[in-house]
C-alpha positions in Angstrom: 10.2 1.5 7.6 9.7 -0.7 10.6 11.3 -3.8 12.1 8.6 -5.9 10.6 8.9 -4.2 7.2 12.5 -3.1 6.8 12.2 -2.2 3.1 8.9 -0.2 3.5 7.0 -2.5 1.1 3.8 -3.1 3.1 2.4 0.3 2.1 3.6 0.1 -1.5 0.5 -0.5 -3.6 2.7 -1.5 -6.6 4.9 -4.0 -4.8 4.4 -7.4 -6.4 3.7 -9.4 -3.2 1.2 -12.0 -4.4 1.8 -15.3 -6.2 -0.7 -16.4 -8.8 -2.4 -18.8 -6.5 -2.8 -16.3 -3.7 -3.9 -13.6 -6.1 -6.6 -15.9 -7.5 -7.7 -16.8 -4.0 -8.0 -13.2 -3.0 -10.1 -12.5 -6.1 -12.2 -15.6 -5.8 -11.2 -16.7 -9.2 -8.7 -19.1 -10.9 -5.1 -18.7 -12.1 -6.4 -19.1 -15.6 -8.5 -15.9 -15.2 -5.4 -14.1 -14.2 -3.5 -15.4 -17.2 -6.5 -14.3 -19.4 -6.4 -10.7 -18.2 -2.7 -10.7 -18.6 -3.1 -12.0 -22.2 -5.7 -9.2 -22.8 -3.0 -6.8 -21.5 -5.1 -5.5 -18.7 -2.3 -6.2 -16.2 1.3 -7.3 -16.6 2.6 -9.1 -13.5 6.3 -8.9 -12.6 8.3 -12.0 -12.5 10.3 -13.4 -9.6 13.9 -14.4 -10.0 12.6 -17.9 -10.7 10.2 -16.7 -13.4 7.0 -16.9 -11.4 4.3 -14.3 -11.7 3.9 -11.8 -8.9 0.9 -9.3 -8.6 0.6 -6.1 -6.7 -2.5 -4.8 -4.8 -3.0 -2.2 -7.5 -3.1 -4.9 -10.2 -5.5 -7.0 -8.1 -7.9 -4.1 -7.9 -7.9 -3.8 -11.7 -8.3 -7.5 -12.2 -11.2 -7.5 -9.6 -13.0 -4.9 -11.8 -12.6 -7.1 -14.8 -13.9 -10.1 -12.8 -16.9 -8.1 -11.7 -17.8 -7.2 -15.3 -17.2 -10.8 -16.4 -19.4 -12.1 -13.6 -22.2 -10.0 -15.1 -21.8 -11.7 -18.5 -19.3 -9.5 -20.2 -16.6 -11.4 -22.1 -13.1 -11.3 -20.5 -11.7 -9.4 -23.5 -14.5 -6.8 -23.3 -14.2 -6.6 -19.5 -10.5 -5.9 -19.8 -11.1 -3.2 -22.4 -13.7 -1.6 -20.2 -11.4 -1.7 -17.2 -8.6 -0.1 -19.3 -10.9 2.7 -20.5 -12.2 3.3 -16.9 -8.6 3.6 -15.8 -7.8 6.1 -18.5 -10.9 8.1 -17.6 -10.0 8.2 -14.0 -6.5 9.4 -14.9 -8.0 12.1 -17.1 -10.2 13.3 -14.3 -7.2 13.5 -11.9 -5.2 15.5 -14.5 -8.2 17.8 -15.1 -8.8 18.3 -11.4 -5.1 19.2 -10.9 -5.1 21.6 -13.8 -8.2 23.4 -12.4 -6.5 23.6 -9.0 -3.4 25.2 -10.6 -5.6 27.6 -12.6 -7.4 28.7 -9.4 -4.1 29.5 -7.6 -2.9 33.1 -7.7 -0.3 33.7 -10.4 2.0 35.4 -8.0 1.5 34.1 -4.4 3.4 37.0 -2.9 1.2 39.5 -4.7 -1.9 38.1 -2.9 -0.4 38.8 0.5 
């Protein structure tokens, strides 16, 4: 935490810092695109106390992938499904890598010394 960021949120990839307008601007798209990817259940923005959508950097990266696919002619629904499956595959790779790392560790670390 710093004086500029007393709650430590600037480094939080999941902090819902962006309004719909700002998120659309950062992605180079429209608010309706963001609503479409939300409707396709790719991302679920949090809501402010006033009920306005708020997006995190993590969500914007996911939406950016869907936009990239849509820009190449993939329907929004298909682009969202692809992005969801890519996320699941990435998670499976992380779990697999972690499991291999655990399997490669000695069963009893004191016995190896």
